[in-house]
C-alpha positions in Angstrom: 0.0 0.0 0.0 2.8 2.4 0.9 4.7 1.8 -2.3 1.6 2.1 -4.4 0.8 5.4 -2.7 4.3 6.7 -3.3 4.2 5.6 -6.9 0.7 7.1 -7.4 1.8 10.5 -6.0 5.0 10.5 -8.1 2.9 9.9 -11.2 0.6 12.8 -10.3 3.7 15.0 -9.7 4.8 14.3 -13.3 7.3 11.5 -12.6 7.7 8.4 -14.6 7.6 5.3 -12.5 8.8 1.8 -13.2 7.1 -0.6 -10.8 8.6 -4.1 -10.7 6.1 -6.4 -9.0 7.3 -9.9 -8.1 4.3 -11.0 -6.1 1.2 -9.7 -7.9 0.3 -9.3 -11.5 0.7 -6.0 -13.3 -3.1 -6.0 -13.8 -3.6 -6.1 -10.0 -1.1 -3.2 -9.5 -2.9 -1.2 -12.2 -6.3 -1.9 -10.6 -4.8 -0.6 -7.3 -3.7 2.6 -9.0 -7.1 3.1 -10.7 -8.8 2.5 -7.4 -6.5 5.1 -5.7 -7.2 7.5 -8.5 -11.0 7.0 -8.1 -10.8 8.2 -4.5 -9.9 11.7 -5.8 -12.6 14.2 -4.8 -13.4 15.0 -8.4 -15.1 11.7 -8.9 -18.5 10.8 -7.5 -17.8 7.0 -7.4 -14.9 5.3 -5.6 -14.0 2.0 -7.3 -12.6 -0.7 -5.0 -9.6 -2.5 -6.4 -11.0 -5.9 -5.3 -14.2 -5.2 -7.2 -12.1 -4.5 -10.3 -9.9 -7.6 -9.7 -13.0 -9.9 -9.2 -14.9 -8.2 -12.0 -17.7 -7.3 -9.5 -18.5 -3.8 -10.6 -22.0 -2.8 -11.6 -22.6 -1.9 -15.2 -22.8 1.8 -14.2 -19.5 1.6 -12.3 -17.8 0.0 -15.3 -19.1 2.7 -17.5 -18.0 5.4 -15.0 -14.6 3.9 -14.8 -14.2 3.7 -18.6 -15.6 7.1 -19.3 -14.2 9.2 -16.4 -11.7 7.6 -14.1 -9.5 5.7 -16.6 -9.2 8.6 -19.2 -8.4 11.0 -16.3 -5.7 8.7 -15.0 -4.2 8.3 -18.5 -3.8 12.1 -18.6 -1.7 12.1 -15.4 1.5 14.2 -15.7 3.7 11.2 -15.2 3.4 7.6 -16.5 3.6 4.2 -14.9 5.3 1.2 -16.4 4.5 -2.0 -14.6 6.6 -5.2 -15.0 5.6 -8.4 -13.3 7.5 -11.7 -13.1 5.8 -13.1 -16.2 7.8 -10.5 -18.3 11.1 -11.7 -17.0 12.6 -14.5 -19.0 14.9 -15.3 -16.1 15.9 -13.9 -12.7 19.3 -12.5 -13.6 21.1 -9.2 -13.5 21.3 -9.3 -17.3 17.5 -9.8 -17.7 16.7 -7.0 -15.2 19.2 -4.6 -16.8 17.7 -5.2 -20.2 14.2 -4.8 -19.0 15.1 -1.5 -17.2 16.8 -0.3 -20.4 13.7 -1.2 -22.5 11.4 0.7 -20.2 13.7 3.6 -19.9 13.8 3.9 -23.7 10.0 3.6 -23.9 9.6 6.3 -21.3 11.9 8.6 -23.2 10.1 7.9 -26.4 6.6 8.5 -24.9 7.3 11.4 -22.5 10.7 12.9 -23.5 12.3 11.8 -20.2 13.3 8.6 -18.5 12.3 6.9 -15.3 12.2 9.0 -12.2 11.2 6.3 -9.7 11.9 2.6 -9.5 9.9 0.4 -7.2 10.9 -3.2 -6.5 8.0 -4.9 -4.7 8.8 -8.0 -2.8 12.6 -8.1 -3.4 12.8 -11.2 -1.2 11.1 -13.2 -4.0 14.0 -12.6 -6.4 15.5 -16.0 -7.1 19.0 -17.4 -7.3 20.5 -17.2 -10.7 23.5 -19.1 -12.1 25.3 -15.8 -12.4 25.4 -15.7 -8.6 27.8 -18.6 -8.1 29.1 -18.7 -4.6 26.6 -16.3 -3.1 24.6 -19.1 -1.5 22.3 -18.1 1.3 18.9 -16.5 0.6 19.9 -13.3 2.4 23.0 -13.0 0.4 21.0 -13.4 -2.8 18.7 -10.5 -1.7 21.8 -8.5 -0.8 23.3 -9.2 -4.3 20.1 -7.9 -5.9 20.0 -4.8 -3.7 23.6 -4.1 -4.7 22.6 -4.5 -8.3 19.7 -2.0 -8.0 22.0 0.4 -6.2 24.5 0.1 -9.1 21.7 0.8 -11.6 20.8 3.9 -9.7 24.4 5.0 -9.6 24.5 4.6 -13.4 21.5 6.8 -13.7 23.1 9.4 -11.4 26.3 9.3 -13.5 24.1 10.2 -16.5 23.1 13.4 -14.7 19.8 12.2 -13.4 18.6 11.3 -10.0 15.8 8.8 -9.3 14.0 7.5 -6.3 14.3 3.8 -5.5 12.0 1.9 -3.2 13.0 -1.7 -2.5 10.5 -3.6 -0.5 
């Protein structure tokens, strides 16, 4: 919830957010963001994310979501790019780095600027990869990924940009 609120507020402030979700699907994350957006005072109807997830909205609520809430969210100053584990061909530094680069280029193409915030949700679910020979224990694997994400951020900083990173 905290990470989604941080990401949502960053999007509303004009920041591009890359949200890497390792536990829930990108659809579920997007439903959470739409639900959060529907709680804005300018809308007469709040859409619960579980109702979206379970397809339990009334016909009127679906229409309101489609006609009002979704188009308004799409006009947010910033953009969200959600990646879930189904989009990762492997758990490796190489795969993650390529995916980050792909999303960075997409953000630049669509908005004229790159990623401003990176959220890694459920980092403890990152798995051992053959490139981590000798790392061993699970906590060391998580630490190796945290170091990798830190290095990615340093690379962005070296390019004259600064991004926020949330590792949960």
